[in-house]
C-alpha positions as CSV (number, residue, x, y, z in Angstrom):
1,M,0.1,0.2,0.1
2,N,1.5,3.4,-0.8
3,K,2.7,5.5,1.9
4,V,0.4,8.4,1.5
5,F,-2.5,6.5,3.1
6,A,-0.3,5.9,6.1
7,P,-1.9,8.9,8.2
8,L,-5.6,7.5,7.6
9,P,-7.5,5.5,9.9
10,L,-8.2,3.0,7.5
11,P,-10.6,0.0,7.9
12,S,-9.1,-3.6,8.2
13,F,-10.9,-4.7,5.3
14,P,-9.6,-6.2,2.0
15,C,-9.4,-3.7,-0.8
16,R,-7.7,-2.9,-4.1
17,E,-5.2,-0.1,-5.0
18,Y,-5.1,2.3,-8.1
19,I,-2.8,4.6,-9.1
20,C,-4.7,7.7,-10.3
21,G,-1.8,9.8,-11.6
22,D,-0.6,13.2,-10.4
23,N,0.7,11.4,-7.3
24,T,-3.0,10.5,-6.2
25,F,-3.7,7.1,-5.0
26,M,-7.0,5.0,-4.4
27,L,-8.4,2.2,-2.5
28,L,-11.5,0.6,-3.4
29,Y,-13.4,-1.4,-0.8
30,S,-15.9,-3.6,-2.5
31,D,-19.1,-5.3,-0.8
32,V,-19.2,-3.1,2.4
33,E,-21.8,-1.7,4.4
34,K,-22.2,2.3,4.7
35,A,-21.1,2.1,8.3
36,V,-17.8,1.3,7.4
37,F,-17.9,4.7,5.2
38,E,-19.4,6.5,8.3
39,K,-17.0,5.2,10.9
40,L,-14.0,6.3,8.6
41,C,-15.4,9.5,8.3
42,A,-15.4,10.2,12.2
43,D,-12.4,8.7,12.3
44,L,-10.6,11.4,10.2
45,E,-12.3,13.9,12.1
46,C,-11.1,12.7,15.5
47,K,-7.7,13.0,13.8
48,G,-8.2,16.5,13.2
49,F,-9.0,16.5,9.4
50,E,-11.1,19.5,8.2
51,L,-14.2,18.5,6.1
52,Y,-13.7,20.6,3.1
53,D,-16.5,19.7,0.8
54,S,-19.2,17.2,0.8
55,S,-22.5,16.0,-1.3
56,V,-25.3,13.6,-1.5
57,I,-26.1,12.7,-4.8
58,E,-28.9,10.0,-4.9
59,G,-27.6,6.9,-3.2
60,S,-23.9,8.1,-3.2
61,T,-22.4,10.2,-0.5
62,H,-19.1,12.2,-0.9
63,K,-16.6,13.9,1.7
64,T,-13.4,15.6,1.0
65,Y,-11.0,16.2,4.1
66,V,-7.8,18.3,4.2
67,S,-5.0,18.2,6.7
68,G,-1.8,18.9,5.1
69,M,-3.2,16.2,2.6
70,M,-6.1,15.3,1.1
71,A,-8.4,12.5,1.5
72,H,-11.7,11.9,-0.4
73,V,-13.9,9.2,0.3
74,Y,-17.4,8.4,-0.9
75,Y,-19.7,5.4,-0.6
76,C,-22.0,4.2,-3.2
77,E,-25.2,2.5,-2.3
78,S,-25.6,1.4,-6.0
79,D,-22.9,-1.3,-5.4
80,N,-21.9,-1.0,-1.7
81,S,-18.5,0.2,-2.6
82,M,-16.3,2.8,-0.6
83,R,-13.1,4.6,-2.6
84,V,-10.6,6.4,-0.7
85,I,-8.5,8.7,-2.6
86,A,-5.3,10.3,-1.0
87,C,-2.9,12.8,-2.4
88,E,-0.1,14.7,-0.3
89,K,-0.6,18.0,-1.9
90,F,-3.9,19.9,-2.3
91,E,-5.0,23.2,-4.0
92,R,-8.4,24.5,-2.7
93,Y,-11.0,24.9,-5.1
94,P,-14.1,27.4,-4.7
95,T,-16.7,25.6,-3.0
96,K,-19.2,28.5,-2.7
97,P,-20.2,30.9,-5.9
98,S,-19.5,34.7,-5.8
99,S,-22.7,35.4,-7.4
100,T,-26.2,34.2,-7.5
101,A,-27.2,35.4,-10.7
102,E,-29.0,33.0,-12.9
103,N,-27.9,33.7,-16.4
104,A,-24.9,32.9,-18.4
105,T,-24.1,32.3,-22.3
106,L,-22.6,28.8,-23.8
107,W,-21.1,28.7,-27.1
108,Q,-20.4,25.4,-28.8
109,F,-17.3,26.7,-30.5
110,E,-16.7,25.9,-34.4
111,V,-13.4,24.2,-34.2
112,D,-11.7,24.2,-37.5
113,H,-12.9,21.1,-39.3
114,S,-11.0,21.4,-42.6
115,L,-8.6,18.3,-42.1
116,I,-10.3,16.5,-39.0
117,D,-14.0,15.6,-38.2
118,C,-13.4,15.7,-34.4
119,G,-12.4,18.2,-31.8
120,M,-14.3,20.0,-29.2
121,C,-14.4,23.0,-27.3
122,Y,-17.1,24.9,-25.3
123,I,-17.1,28.4,-23.7
124,I,-19.3,29.6,-20.9
125,Q,-19.4,33.3,-20.0
126,A,-20.3,33.9,-16.6
127,V,-22.2,36.9,-15.0
128,N,-19.1,38.5,-14.1
129,G,-17.8,38.5,-17.7
130,N,-15.1,35.8,-17.3
131,F,-15.1,32.5,-19.0
132,F,-15.0,28.8,-18.3
133,V,-13.6,26.6,-21.2
134,I,-13.9,22.9,-21.8
135,D,-11.3,21.3,-24.0
136,S,-10.2,22.8,-27.2
137,A,-9.4,21.3,-30.7
138,H,-7.1,18.7,-32.7
139,P,-3.7,19.6,-33.6
140,Y,-5.0,19.4,-37.3
141,S,-7.0,22.3,-36.5
142,V,-3.9,24.3,-37.2
143,R,-4.9,27.9,-36.1
144,D,-7.6,27.2,-33.5
145,D,-5.2,28.1,-30.7
146,Y,-5.5,31.9,-32.6
147,R,-9.3,31.3,-33.3
148,I,-10.0,30.2,-29.5
149,C,-8.3,33.3,-28.3
150,D,-9.8,35.8,-30.9
151,F,-13.2,34.9,-29.8
152,L,-12.3,35.0,-26.3
153,K,-11.0,38.5,-26.8
154,K,-14.1,39.4,-29.1
155,L,-16.6,38.5,-26.1
156,S,-14.4,40.4,-23.6
157,G,-14.8,43.6,-25.8
158,G,-11.5,44.1,-26.6
159,K,-10.0,43.7,-22.7
160,K,-7.8,40.9,-21.7
161,P,-10.0,37.7,-21.5
162,V,-9.7,36.1,-18.1
163,V,-10.5,32.1,-18.1
164,E,-11.4,31.4,-14.5
165,G,-11.1,27.7,-15.2
166,W,-10.2,25.6,-18.0
167,F,-11.8,22.0,-17.9
168,I,-10.1,19.0,-19.8
169,S,-12.5,16.2,-20.2
170,H,-9.5,13.8,-21.1
171,G,-6.2,13.5,-22.8
172,H,-7.1,12.8,-26.3
173,E,-5.5,15.0,-29.2
174,D,-8.8,16.2,-30.3
175,H,-9.4,17.4,-26.7
176,V,-6.0,18.9,-25.4
177,G,-4.3,19.4,-28.9
178,K,-4.3,23.2,-28.9
179,I,-4.4,23.9,-25.2
180,K,-0.8,23.4,-25.3
181,D,-0.2,25.9,-27.9
182,I,-2.2,28.3,-26.1
183,L,-0.3,27.9,-22.9
184,I,3.0,28.4,-24.8
185,Y,2.5,31.0,-27.2
186,H,-0.9,33.0,-25.9
187,K,0.1,33.2,-22.3
188,D,0.4,37.2,-22.8
189,E,-2.9,37.4,-24.6
190,I,-5.1,35.7,-22.2
191,E,-5.2,35.0,-18.5
192,I,-5.9,31.6,-17.1
193,K,-6.2,31.3,-13.5
194,A,-7.0,27.5,-13.1
195,F,-7.1,23.9,-14.7
196,Y,-9.5,21.2,-13.6
197,Y,-9.3,17.8,-14.8
198,N,-8.6,14.2,-13.8
199,L,-6.1,12.5,-16.2
200,P,-5.0,9.0,-15.5
201,S,-1.3,7.9,-14.8
202,L,0.7,7.9,-17.7
203,E,2.3,4.5,-15.9
204,L,-0.9,2.6,-17.3
205,A,0.2,3.8,-20.8
206,E,2.6,0.9,-20.9
207,S,0.0,-1.8,-20.2
208,K,-2.7,-0.2,-22.4
209,E,-3.3,0.3,-26.0
210,W,-3.3,4.4,-25.7
211,G,-0.9,5.2,-28.5
212,D,-0.1,9.0,-28.7
213,A,-3.1,9.8,-26.2
214,G,-1.6,8.3,-23.5
215,N,2.0,9.0,-24.3
216,N,2.9,12.1,-26.5
217,I,0.0,14.0,-26.6
218,M,-1.2,14.0,-22.9
219,Q,2.3,14.2,-21.8
220,S,3.0,17.2,-24.0
221,F,0.0,19.1,-22.3
222,I,1.4,17.8,-18.9
223,D,4.5,19.4,-19.8
224,A,3.3,22.6,-20.9
225,L,1.0,23.2,-18.0
226,N,4.1,22.5,-15.6
227,E,5.8,25.2,-17.2
228,R,3.1,27.6,-15.9
229,P,3.1,27.3,-12.0
230,E,0.9,30.4,-11.5
231,I,-2.0,28.6,-12.8
232,K,-3.7,26.5,-10.1
233,K,-4.2,22.9,-10.9
234,H,-7.3,21.0,-9.3
235,K,-7.6,17.2,-9.8
236,M,-11.3,16.5,-9.2
237,H,-13.1,13.6,-8.1
238,T,-16.6,12.3,-8.2
239,G,-18.9,14.3,-6.0
240,Q,-16.8,17.4,-5.7
241,R,-18.6,20.6,-6.5
242,F,-16.6,23.9,-7.6
243,Y,-17.9,27.2,-8.8
244,I,-17.0,29.4,-11.3
245,D,-18.6,32.7,-10.3
246,N,-22.3,31.8,-10.7
247,L,-21.3,28.7,-12.4
248,E,-21.6,25.4,-10.6
249,F,-19.9,22.1,-11.7
250,T,-20.5,18.7,-10.0
251,V,-18.4,15.9,-11.0
252,L,-20.3,12.6,-11.8
253,C,-17.9,10.0,-12.9
254,T,-14.1,9.7,-13.6
255,H,-11.6,6.6,-14.3
256,E,-11.5,6.4,-10.8
257,D,-14.8,5.1,-10.8
258,V,-14.4,2.5,-13.8
259,F,-11.5,0.7,-11.7
260,P,-11.5,-2.3,-11.7
261,R,-12.8,-2.4,-14.9
262,S,-10.7,-1.7,-17.8
263,V,-9.5,1.8,-19.2
264,E,-7.8,0.2,-22.0
265,N,-10.3,2.3,-24.4
266,F,-8.9,5.7,-23.4
267,N,-12.3,7.3,-23.8
268,N,-13.0,5.9,-20.5
269,T,-10.8,7.8,-18.4
270,T,-13.1,10.7,-19.6
271,I,-14.4,13.2,-16.6
272,S,-18.1,13.7,-16.6
273,V,-19.5,17.0,-15.1
274,M,-22.9,18.6,-14.8
275,M,-23.0,22.3,-14.9
276,R,-25.8,24.3,-13.1
277,V,-26.8,27.8,-13.8
278,G,-29.8,28.5,-11.5
279,N,-32.3,25.9,-12.3
280,C,-30.8,25.3,-15.7
281,K,-28.5,22.2,-16.3
282,V,-26.0,21.4,-19.1
283,S,-24.6,17.9,-19.0
284,F,-20.7,17.3,-20.4
285,P,-20.1,13.9,-20.6
286,G,-16.9,14.1,-22.8
287,D,-16.1,11.4,-24.7
288,S,-17.7,9.0,-22.0
289,M,-18.6,5.5,-23.4
290,G,-18.9,1.8,-22.3
291,E,-17.4,1.6,-19.1
292,S,-18.2,5.1,-18.1
293,D,-21.6,4.9,-19.4
294,R,-22.2,1.8,-17.0
295,V,-21.2,4.0,-14.1
296,L,-23.3,6.8,-15.2
297,V,-26.5,4.7,-15.6
298,R,-26.0,2.3,-12.6
299,R,-25.7,5.3,-10.1
300,Y,-27.6,8.0,-11.4
301,S,-31.8,8.2,-12.4
302,A,-33.4,11.1,-14.1
303,E,-33.2,13.1,-10.7
304,T,-29.5,13.6,-11.4
305,L,-29.0,13.4,-15.1
306,K,-31.8,15.3,-16.3
307,C,-30.8,18.4,-18.2
308,D,-31.7,21.3,-20.6
309,V,-28.9,21.2,-22.8
310,M,-26.6,18.1,-23.6
311,Q,-23.1,17.7,-25.3
312,M,-23.6,14.7,-27.2
313,S,-21.0,12.0,-25.8
314,H,-18.0,10.9,-28.2
315,H,-19.0,13.3,-30.7
316,G,-22.0,11.2,-31.4
317,H,-19.6,8.0,-32.1
318,T,-20.3,5.3,-30.2
319,G,-20.6,6.8,-26.8
320,T,-22.9,6.5,-23.9
321,S,-26.1,4.5,-24.2
322,P,-29.7,5.1,-25.3
323,E,-30.8,5.1,-21.6
324,F,-28.4,7.6,-20.8
325,Y,-30.1,9.9,-23.2
326,R,-33.4,8.8,-22.1
327,R,-32.7,9.9,-18.5
328,S,-31.1,13.0,-19.6
329,A,-33.8,13.9,-21.5
330,A,-32.4,17.0,-23.2
331,E,-34.1,19.7,-25.1
332,C,-30.8,20.9,-26.8
333,L,-28.4,18.8,-28.2
334,L,-25.0,19.7,-29.0
335,F,-22.6,17.6,-31.5
336,P,-19.1,18.6,-31.6
337,I,-18.7,17.0,-34.9
338,T,-18.8,17.7,-38.7
339,E,-22.1,17.5,-40.7
340,I,-20.3,14.8,-42.6
341,K,-19.9,12.7,-40.0
342,F,-23.2,13.1,-38.3
343,D,-25.0,12.0,-41.3
344,E,-22.6,8.8,-41.4
345,E,-23.3,8.2,-37.8
346,L,-27.0,8.8,-37.5
347,P,-28.2,5.5,-39.0
348,R,-26.1,3.4,-37.0
349,Q,-26.3,5.1,-33.5
350,E,-29.5,4.1,-31.8
351,A,-28.5,6.6,-29.1
352,N,-28.3,9.6,-31.2
353,R,-31.4,8.8,-33.0
354,V,-33.1,8.3,-29.1
355,A,-31.7,11.8,-27.7
356,I,-32.7,13.4,-31.2
357,E,-36.4,12.1,-30.9
358,I,-36.8,13.8,-27.4
359,A,-34.8,17.0,-27.9
360,K,-36.7,20.0,-29.6
361,E,-33.2,21.0,-31.4
362,Y,-29.8,19.7,-32.1
363,H,-26.7,22.1,-33.5
364,I,-23.6,20.5,-35.5
365,A,-20.4,22.4,-34.7
366,S,-18.8,22.3,-38.3
367,N,-21.9,24.3,-39.1
368,G,-21.1,27.5,-37.3
369,A,-20.6,28.4,-33.4
370,A,-24.0,27.9,-31.7
371,E,-24.6,30.6,-28.8
372,I,-26.9,29.6,-26.1
373,P,-28.3,32.0,-23.5
374,L,-28.7,30.3,-20.3
375,P,-31.5,29.4,-18.8
376,Y,-32.2,27.8,-22.1
377,K,-35.3,28.5,-23.8
378,F,-36.3,27.1,-27.2
379,G,-36.0,29.7,-29.9
380,Q,-33.4,31.7,-28.6
381,T,-30.3,29.9,-29.9
382,K,-28.1,31.9,-32.3
383,I,-26.0,30.2,-35.0
384,L,-22.9,32.2,-36.1
385,P,-21.9,32.2,-39.5
386,D,-19.9,29.1,-40.6
387,E,-16.0,29.9,-40.8
388,T,-14.4,26.4,-41.7
389,F,-14.7,24.0,-44.8
390,E,-13.4,20.7,-45.5
391,D,-10.1,20.3,-47.4
392,F,-11.2,17.4,-49.7
393,N,-7.6,16.7,-51.0
394,G,-6.1,17.0,-47.6
395,I,-8.8,14.7,-45.9
396,F,-8.2,11.9,-48.7
397,Q,-4.5,12.2,-48.4
398,L,-4.7,11.9,-44.3
399,W,-7.7,9.7,-43.8
400,C,-8.4,8.2,-47.6
401,Y,-12.0,9.3,-47.2
402,E,-13.5,10.0,-50.8
403,Y,-16.6,11.7,-51.7
404,T,-18.5,12.3,-54.8
405,D,-18.1,15.3,-56.7
406,E,-22.1,16.0,-56.5
407,Y,-21.7,15.7,-52.5
408,K,-18.9,17.9,-52.3
409,E,-20.6,20.6,-54.3
410,K,-23.9,20.4,-52.2
411,L,-21.9,20.6,-49.2
412,Y,-20.0,23.8,-50.2
413,K,-23.3,25.2,-51.6
414,E,-24.9,24.7,-48.0
415,F,-21.5,26.1,-46.5
416,L,-21.8,29.8,-48.5
417,E,-25.2,29.6,-47.4
418,R,-24.3,29.3,-43.7
419,K,-21.3,31.5,-44.1
420,N,-23.5,34.5,-45.5
421,R,-26.5,34.4,-42.9
């Protein structure tokens, strides 16, 4: 057992250990009574640990304790499991809102899809004018570090944009590919106060088929972030809640919940969050799929998953289940994907069809940024002019995707109409 657990009054039950990354470790206790969890919490408080954060989400109880170190413990009645997560270093995240205002604005940013069909970036402007950003774009979206920064500058009215928090769903290249460039080449243009994430240990990459995602791409982001010590770094765990001005975020699932099942598919390292603005809820499951979906559906009913706006998991590729979308019952769906791939995926993705049948509207990122005032009301979404178009020759050279001349002409005509709206 790792030495980080030595100060904790742990129960004498069998457990399994997991390396969480960022010098953080977890013990999983299976088939235990809730009384074991309650005793552990009482013993931590007797030892002088301060209760820093707590939440009860349906049948799951979560508590974060600090005392020179961090101990995050939570019990899930859905499978009678208890997790104890410990780390020797802990940066305090905001546990209270700085405003009670109930409005904000959400943008599904149109990443440059000229050479790549995926990529995901969401921007939320809180009531104080500062931002919360989710992910970025693929390295093949070559100039999107400039485009994202320029978009933030425009929304700031010429002032230096302040990003209160930048959230990383997971380390795949189409999610962190341009953040590294922003950290390195645009540090004087925007102020980033904190990153929120839960990336897995790179030690796991040696035994998993993660490829560049688990090695080069994720490591390069981590290296770039470590070169910016002035930026706070928050590794978030399930059940923790943090605030950006009047925005509330609740962590619903991380790779720590998937253990002991496999995270060989790197998308199962995604961290899923729910954002709330007043009574309006926006769900960001990232690229959750398979194992992550099992966790979400096992633990949470519609009471927790119901939302107004939904980012479609894994871009609308194979992701979360139809049942997840039934419980979410979102009226507005956001697909971080191209029109081409959306059309190809729809006939074979039951989950997408189920979600669309429930929703009142859906928007595809390649067709122009979607601007959504929050709280969400149908009919108020604004689609900004389309800025990027497919480079079919480049796409063929990179991916061997080939389309008929008639189809390409149709797409270009539709693009011109969107560009000039």
